[in-house]
N, CA, C and O atoms as a GROMACS GRO file, in nm:
protein
  376
    1MET      N    1  -2.164   4.723   9.180
    1MET     CA    2  -2.289   4.687   9.144
    1MET      C    3  -2.412   4.632   9.162
    1MET      O    4  -2.499   4.603   9.080
    2ALA      N    5  -2.406   4.621   9.290
    2ALA     CA    6  -2.556   4.584   9.382
    2ALA      C    7  -2.619   4.751   9.427
    2ALA      O    8  -2.677   4.760   9.535
    3GLU      N    9  -2.609   4.830   9.373
    3GLU     CA   10  -2.631   4.957   9.390
    3GLU      C   11  -2.713   4.985   9.241
    3GLU      O   12  -2.835   4.992   9.226
    4LYS      N   13  -2.625   4.996   9.154
    4LYS     CA   14  -2.725   5.001   9.012
    4LYS      C   15  -2.831   4.916   9.043
    4LYS      O   16  -2.942   4.967   9.028
    5LEU      N   17  -2.827   4.767   9.092
    5LEU     CA   18  -2.933   4.763   9.094
    5LEU      C   19  -3.095   4.788   9.180
    5LEU      O   20  -3.195   4.717   9.186
    6ASP      N   21  -3.058   4.938   9.244
    6ASP     CA   22  -3.208   4.949   9.308
    6ASP      C   23  -3.222   4.987   9.120
    6ASP      O   24  -3.270   4.935   9.019
    7VAL      N   25  -3.157   5.091   9.151
    7VAL     CA   26  -3.198   5.180   8.991
    7VAL      C   27  -3.291   5.076   8.870
    7VAL      O   28  -3.405   5.075   8.825
    8LEU      N   29  -3.186   5.007   8.854
    8LEU     CA   30  -3.247   4.908   8.709
    8LEU      C   31  -3.352   4.821   8.829
    8LEU      O   32  -3.240   4.823   8.881
    9TYR      N   33  -3.395   4.790   8.870
    9TYR     CA   34  -3.460   4.715   8.952
    9TYR      C   35  -3.619   4.784   8.991
    9TYR      O   36  -3.729   4.746   9.031
   10VAL      N   37  -3.561   4.889   8.957
   10VAL     CA   38  -3.731   5.021   8.988
   10VAL      C   39  -3.735   5.061   8.834
   10VAL      O   40  -3.851   5.084   8.799
   11ALA      N   41  -3.649   5.075   8.743
   11ALA     CA   42  -3.701   5.113   8.626
   11ALA      C   43  -3.716   5.016   8.539
   11ALA      O   44  -3.715   5.052   8.421
   12ASN      N   45  -3.737   4.845   8.572
   12ASN     CA   46  -3.780   4.695   8.558
   12ASN      C   47  -3.899   4.760   8.586
   12ASN      O   48  -3.981   4.824   8.521
   13LEU      N   49  -3.889   4.733   8.676
   13LEU     CA   50  -4.095   4.733   8.768
   13LEU      C   51  -4.196   4.866   8.678
   13LEU      O   52  -4.316   4.882   8.703
   14VAL      N   53  -4.141   4.929   8.602
   14VAL     CA   54  -4.235   5.113   8.565
   14VAL      C   55  -4.192   5.059   8.442
   14VAL      O   56  -4.246   5.106   8.342
   15ARG      N   57  -4.096   4.959   8.422
   15ARG     CA   58  -4.085   4.929   8.239
   15ARG      C   59  -3.985   5.063   8.146
   15ARG      O   60  -3.982   5.082   8.024
   16LEU      N   61  -3.926   5.124   8.234
   16LEU     CA   62  -3.866   5.208   8.151
   16LEU      C   63  -3.692   5.132   8.105
   16LEU      O   64  -3.627   5.053   8.173
   17ASN      N   65  -3.667   5.178   8.003
   17ASN     CA   66  -3.520   5.177   7.929
   17ASN      C   67  -3.527   5.227   7.940
   17ASN      O   68  -3.624   5.300   7.925
   18LEU      N   69  -3.349   5.260   8.014
   18LEU     CA   70  -3.278   5.371   8.086
   18LEU      C   71  -3.168   5.343   8.049
   18LEU      O   72  -3.138   5.226   8.071
   19THR      N   73  -3.058   5.429   7.977
   19THR     CA   74  -2.928   5.403   7.893
   19THR      C   75  -2.872   5.412   8.046
   19THR      O   76  -2.909   5.441   8.160
   20ALA      N   77  -2.746   5.362   7.963
   20ALA     CA   78  -2.590   5.390   8.085
   20ALA      C   79  -2.613   5.466   8.195
   20ALA      O   80  -2.636   5.430   8.310
   21ARG      N   81  -2.603   5.593   8.142
   21ARG     CA   82  -2.588   5.766   8.148
   21ARG      C   83  -2.673   5.748   8.243
   21ARG      O   84  -2.609   5.760   8.347
   22GLU      N   85  -2.857   5.710   8.286
   22GLU     CA   86  -2.944   5.767   8.315
   22GLU      C   87  -2.949   5.702   8.405
   22GLU      O   88  -3.011   5.734   8.506
   23THR      N   89  -2.888   5.597   8.393
   23THR     CA   90  -2.875   5.448   8.508
   23THR      C   91  -2.758   5.534   8.676
   23THR      O   92  -2.775   5.532   8.797
   24GLU      N   93  -2.653   5.594   8.587
   24GLU     CA   94  -2.569   5.659   8.645
   24GLU      C   95  -2.632   5.783   8.752
   24GLU      O   96  -2.631   5.812   8.872
   25LEU      N   97  -2.692   5.840   8.604
   25LEU     CA   98  -2.765   5.948   8.696
   25LEU      C   99  -2.831   5.956   8.815
   25LEU      O  100  -2.802   6.028   8.910
   26PHE      N  101  -2.967   5.837   8.798
   26PHE     CA  102  -3.037   5.852   8.878
   26PHE      C  103  -2.968   5.767   8.995
   26PHE      O  104  -2.975   5.802   9.113
   27GLN      N  105  -2.900   5.648   8.952
   27GLN     CA  106  -2.776   5.638   9.156
   27GLN      C  107  -2.779   5.730   9.201
   27GLN      O  108  -2.820   5.750   9.316
   28LYS      N  109  -2.718   5.853   9.089
   28LYS     CA  110  -2.668   5.939   9.227
   28LYS      C  111  -2.726   6.017   9.311
   28LYS      O  112  -2.686   6.042   9.424
   29GLN      N  113  -2.824   6.059   9.255
   29GLN     CA  114  -2.980   6.141   9.318
   29GLN      C  115  -3.004   5.967   9.379
   29GLN      O  116  -2.887   5.948   9.411
   30LEU      N  117  -3.041   5.899   9.397
   30LEU     CA  118  -3.100   5.825   9.518
   30LEU      C  119  -2.991   5.885   9.563
   30LEU      O  120  -2.984   6.005   9.591
   31ASP      N  121  -2.869   5.773   9.575
   31ASP     CA  122  -2.772   5.753   9.644
   31ASP      C  123  -2.740   5.911   9.717
   31ASP      O  124  -2.720   5.885   9.836
   32ASP      N  125  -2.732   6.016   9.704
   32ASP     CA  126  -2.792   6.152   9.686
   32ASP      C  127  -2.883   6.164   9.824
   32ASP      O  128  -2.831   6.171   9.935
   33VAL      N  129  -3.050   6.165   9.799
   33VAL     CA  130  -3.172   6.142   9.914
   33VAL      C  131  -3.117   6.034  10.045
   33VAL      O  132  -3.120   6.046  10.167
   34LEU      N  133  -3.072   5.931   9.962
   34LEU     CA  134  -3.050   5.869  10.089
   34LEU      C  135  -2.911   5.877  10.201
   34LEU      O  136  -2.881   5.812  10.301
   35ALA      N  137  -2.863   5.960  10.148
   35ALA     CA  138  -2.767   6.037  10.213
   35ALA      C  139  -2.786   6.123  10.292
   35ALA      O  140  -2.707   6.141  10.384
   36TYR      N  141  -2.922   6.214  10.270
   36TYR     CA  142  -2.925   6.361  10.319
   36TYR      C  143  -3.093   6.273  10.456
   36TYR      O  144  -3.110   6.308  10.573
   37ALA      N  145  -3.160   6.190  10.397
   37ALA     CA  146  -3.203   6.108  10.470
   37ALA      C  147  -3.162   6.011  10.595
   37ALA      O  148  -3.246   5.972  10.676
   38GLU      N  149  -3.033   5.978  10.602
   38GLU     CA  150  -2.932   5.971  10.674
   38GLU      C  151  -2.900   6.075  10.792
   38GLU      O  152  -2.884   6.063  10.913
   39GLN      N  153  -2.899   6.164  10.719
   39GLN     CA  154  -2.838   6.325  10.794
   39GLN      C  155  -2.916   6.358  10.869
   39GLN      O  156  -2.875   6.398  10.978
   40LEU      N  157  -3.076   6.355  10.839
   40LEU     CA  158  -3.150   6.390  10.889
   40LEU      C  159  -3.215   6.332  11.046
   40LEU      O  160  -3.285   6.382  11.135
   41LYS      N  161  -3.155   6.217  11.024
   41LYS     CA  162  -3.141   6.104  11.143
   41LYS      C  163  -3.110   6.186  11.289
   41LYS      O  164  -3.165   6.192  11.399
   42THR      N  165  -2.993   6.242  11.226
   42THR     CA  166  -2.933   6.270  11.347
   42THR      C  167  -2.914   6.461  11.400
   42THR      O  168  -2.839   6.524  11.474
   43VAL      N  169  -3.012   6.488  11.324
   43VAL     CA  170  -3.144   6.616  11.405
   43VAL      C  171  -3.224   6.557  11.548
   43VAL      O  172  -3.264   6.447  11.586
   44ASP      N  173  -3.224   6.698  11.602
   44ASP     CA  174  -3.256   6.632  11.770
   44ASP      C  175  -3.397   6.717  11.720
   44ASP      O  176  -3.388   6.833  11.680
   45VAL      N  177  -3.540   6.638  11.728
   45VAL     CA  178  -3.676   6.681  11.707
   45VAL      C  179  -3.720   6.611  11.850
   45VAL      O  180  -3.831   6.564  11.827
   46SER      N  181  -3.686   6.583  11.985
   46SER     CA  182  -3.712   6.568  12.118
   46SER      C  183  -3.857   6.670  12.120
   46SER      O  184  -3.972   6.627  12.127
   47GLY      N  185  -3.813   6.826  12.113
   47GLY     CA  186  -3.961   6.910  12.183
   47GLY      C  187  -4.055   6.928  12.060
   47GLY      O  188  -4.172   6.965  12.073
   48VAL      N  189  -3.980   6.889  11.902
   48VAL     CA  190  -4.093   6.927  11.866
   48VAL      C  191  -4.248   6.849  11.814
   48VAL      O  192  -4.247   6.735  11.767
   49GLU      N  193  -4.409   6.949  11.834
   49GLU     CA  194  -4.492   6.844  11.826
   49GLU      C  195  -4.474   6.760  11.704
   49GLU      O  196  -4.422   6.778  11.594
   50ALA      N  197  -4.566   6.608  11.798
   50ALA     CA  198  -4.573   6.556  11.592
   50ALA      C  199  -4.658   6.581  11.569
   50ALA      O  200  -4.754   6.606  11.641
   51ALA      N  201  -4.642   6.579  11.421
   51ALA     CA  202  -4.742   6.677  11.306
   51ALA      C  203  -4.773   6.842  11.321
   51ALA      O  204  -4.862   6.921  11.291
   52ALA      N  205  -4.639   6.840  11.390
   52ALA     CA  206  -4.621   6.988  11.410
   52ALA      C  207  -4.654   7.059  11.230
   52ALA      O  208  -4.582   7.013  11.141
   53HIS      N  209  -4.719   7.122  11.207
   53HIS     CA  210  -4.742   7.227  11.023
   53HIS      C  211  -4.675   7.375  11.087
   53HIS      O  212  -4.648   7.404  11.203
   54ALA      N  213  -4.665   7.439  10.983
   54ALA     CA  214  -4.598   7.572  10.990
   54ALA      C  215  -4.715   7.614  11.018
   54ALA      O  216  -4.714   7.696  11.109
   55VAL      N  217  -4.841   7.585  10.964
   55VAL     CA  218  -4.998   7.716  11.010
   55VAL      C  219  -5.110   7.587  11.021
   55VAL      O  220  -5.135   7.478  10.970
   56PRO      N  221  -5.172   7.704  11.154
   56PRO     CA  222  -5.317   7.595  11.199
   56PRO      C  223  -5.380   7.547  11.129
   56PRO      O  224  -5.424   7.621  11.040
   57LEU      N  225  -5.431   7.365  11.126
   57LEU     CA  226  -5.465   7.344  11.048
   57LEU      C  227  -5.674   7.314  11.130
   57LEU      O  228  -5.710   7.283  11.244
   58PHE      N  229  -5.760   7.346  11.000
   58PHE     CA  230  -5.877   7.356  11.100
   58PHE      C  231  -5.938   7.258  10.992
   58PHE      O  232  -5.923   7.256  10.870
   59ASN      N  233  -6.008   7.181  11.076
   59ASN     CA  234  -6.120   7.084  10.963
   59ASN      C  235  -6.263   7.161  10.860
   59ASN      O  236  -6.378   7.191  10.891
   60VAL      N  237  -6.205   7.169  10.766
   60VAL     CA  238  -6.296   7.200  10.695
   60VAL      C  239  -6.455   7.125  10.644
   60VAL      O  240  -6.560   7.179  10.609
   61PHE      N  241  -6.437   7.055  10.650
   61PHE     CA  242  -6.574   6.927  10.624
   61PHE      C  243  -6.686   6.922  10.767
   61PHE      O  244  -6.683   6.911  10.890
   62ARG      N  245  -6.816   6.946  10.612
   62ARG     CA  246  -6.902   6.919  10.758
   62ARG      C  247  -6.943   6.804  10.821
   62ARG      O  248  -6.900   6.714  10.750
   63GLU      N  249  -7.008   6.750  10.924
   63GLU     CA  250  -7.048   6.704  11.024
   63GLU      C  251  -7.098   6.585  10.908
   63GLU      O  252  -7.127   6.607  10.790
   64ASP      N  253  -7.100   6.472  10.970
   64ASP     CA  254  -7.120   6.342  10.947
   64ASP      C  255  -7.215   6.265  10.936
   64ASP      O  256  -7.214   6.142  10.942
   65GLU      N  257  -7.305   6.340  10.917
   65GLU     CA  258  -7.532   6.331  10.955
   65GLU      C  259  -7.561   6.240  10.799
   65GLU      O  260  -7.510   6.240  10.687
   66PRO      N  261  -7.709   6.140  10.892
   66PRO     CA  262  -7.752   6.094  10.780
   66PRO      C  263  -7.808   6.175  10.733
   66PRO      O  264  -7.780   6.290  10.766
   67HIS      N  265  -7.872   6.160  10.671
   67HIS     CA  266  -7.965   6.219  10.557
   67HIS      C  267  -8.025   6.114  10.452
   67HIS      O  268  -7.980   6.014  10.397
   68ASP      N  269  -8.185   6.205  10.449
   68ASP     CA  270  -8.272   6.094  10.368
   68ASP      C  271  -8.240   6.134  10.158
   68ASP      O  272  -8.283   6.227  10.090
   69TRP      N  273  -8.149   6.016  10.119
   69TRP     CA  274  -8.110   6.088   9.980
   69TRP      C  275  -8.182   5.995   9.914
   69TRP      O  276  -8.278   5.978   9.989
   70PHE      N  277  -8.194   5.938   9.839
   70PHE     CA  278  -8.283   5.845   9.714
   70PHE      C  279  -8.310   5.702   9.751
   70PHE      O  280  -8.228   5.616   9.785
   71SER      N  281  -8.444   5.691   9.739
   71SER     CA  282  -8.472   5.600   9.751
   71SER      C  283  -8.459   5.501   9.679
   71SER      O  284  -8.461   5.538   9.562
   72ALA      N  285  -8.439   5.319   9.694
   72ALA     CA  286  -8.389   5.253   9.557
   72ALA      C  287  -8.473   5.276   9.459
   72ALA      O  288  -8.423   5.278   9.346
   73GLU      N  289  -8.604   5.298   9.470
   73GLU     CA  290  -8.662   5.330   9.285
   73GLU      C  291  -8.614   5.476   9.287
   73GLU      O  292  -8.661   5.501   9.176
   74GLU      N  293  -8.576   5.554   9.312
   74GLU     CA  294  -8.512   5.689   9.250
   74GLU      C  295  -8.358   5.667   9.182
   74GLU      O  296  -8.290   5.714   9.090
   75ALA      N  297  -8.345   5.552   9.302
   75ALA     CA  298  -8.202   5.573   9.231
   75ALA      C  299  -8.218   5.484   9.056
   75ALA      O  300  -8.145   5.480   8.957
   76LEU      N  301  -8.328   5.436   9.086
   76LEU     CA  302  -8.284   5.254   8.943
   76LEU      C  303  -8.339   5.378   8.849
   76LEU      O  304  -8.286   5.376   8.738
   77ARG      N  305  -8.455   5.512   8.873
   77ARG     CA  306  -8.505   5.556   8.807
   77ARG      C  307  -8.454   5.544   8.633
   77ARG      O  308  -8.532   5.515   8.542
   78ASN      N  309  -8.304   5.572   8.617
   78ASN     CA  310  -8.226   5.634   8.531
   78ASN      C  311  -8.131   5.538   8.481
   78ASN      O  312  -8.043   5.554   8.397
   79ALA      N  313  -8.170   5.414   8.562
   79ALA     CA  314  -8.041   5.317   8.556
   79ALA      C  315  -8.052   5.321   8.369
   79ALA      O  316  -8.173   5.314   8.346
   80PRO      N  317  -7.986   5.328   8.252
   80PRO     CA  318  -8.037   5.202   8.103
   80PRO      C  319  -8.078   5.064   8.099
   80PRO      O  320  -8.136   4.998   8.012
   81ARG      N  321  -8.024   5.029   8.239
   81ARG     CA  322  -8.094   4.819   8.227
   81ARG      C  323  -8.074   4.817   8.445
   81ARG      O  324  -7.999   4.839   8.540
   82GLN      N  325  -8.188   4.779   8.409
   82GLN     CA  326  -8.165   4.675   8.536
   82GLN      C  327  -8.310   4.558   8.615
   82GLN      O  328  -8.393   4.522   8.531
   83ALA      N  329  -8.326   4.523   8.712
   83ALA     CA  330  -8.375   4.358   8.731
   83ALA      C  331  -8.417   4.383   8.850
   83ALA      O  332  -8.377   4.495   8.883
   84ASN      N  333  -8.480   4.332   8.934
   84ASN     CA  334  -8.465   4.279   9.063
   84ASN      C  335  -8.444   4.403   9.145
   84ASN      O  336  -8.397   4.397   9.259
   85GLY      N  337  -8.487   4.536   9.077
   85GLY     CA  338  -8.457   4.615   9.204
   85GLY      C  339  -8.256   4.664   9.253
   85GLY      O  340  -8.197   4.724   9.343
   86LEU      N  341  -8.223   4.593   9.127
   86LEU     CA  342  -8.019   4.614   9.135
   86LEU      C  343  -7.999   4.649   9.006
   86LEU      O  344  -8.081   4.602   8.926
   87PHE      N  345  -7.880   4.747   8.944
   87PHE     CA  346  -7.842   4.753   8.851
   87PHE      C  347  -7.769   4.631   8.761
   87PHE      O  348  -7.700   4.530   8.774
   88LEU      N  349  -7.817   4.694   8.687
   88LEU     CA  350  -7.749   4.603   8.516
   88LEU      C  351  -7.591   4.629   8.484
   88LEU      O  352  -7.555   4.734   8.432
   89VAL      N  353  -7.494   4.517   8.519
   89VAL     CA  354  -7.312   4.605   8.478
   89VAL      C  355  -7.322   4.498   8.371
   89VAL      O  356  -7.397   4.401   8.364
   90PRO      N  357  -7.209   4.551   8.272
   90PRO     CA  358  -7.139   4.430   8.214
   90PRO      C  359  -7.050   4.356   8.280
   90PRO      O  360  -6.997   4.417   8.373
   91LYS      N  361  -7.022   4.270   8.268
   91LYS     CA  362  -6.945   4.218   8.299
   91LYS      C  363  -6.804   4.271   8.254
   91LYS      O  364  -6.783   4.297   8.136
   92VAL      N  365  -6.689   4.289   8.371
   92VAL     CA  366  -6.574   4.286   8.344
   92VAL      C  367  -6.490   4.203   8.429
   92VAL      O  368  -6.382   4.236   8.479
   93ILE      N  369  -6.558   4.074   8.443
   93ILE     CA  370  -6.393   4.008   8.530
   93ILE      C  371  -6.440   3.864   8.510
   93ILE      O  372  -6.555   3.864   8.552
   94GLU      N  373  -6.416   3.774   8.478
   94GLU     CA  374  -6.415   3.605   8.449
   94GLU      C  375  -6.401   3.544   8.513
   94GLU      O  376  -6.401   3.424   8.486
   0.00000   0.00000   0.00000
């Protein structure tokens, strides 16, 4: 019964109403995944480089360099509402 609590607990968190058949199926799938994870723990990875990839990875991003972008006045130019050099936005949290 404790094993079924795992699937039912997660289903409750995401507000899913599972049938008994679905709970049983998902519990079997979860058990299979966990058994496979345990099996992977027995694999000798001592010669494997950390974060090794099948293909070489290259950084495709540009350097992070400072640039002159907008002045405060330019940024506020198209603002629907502004005051004292700031954007005015609707209050969303009370």
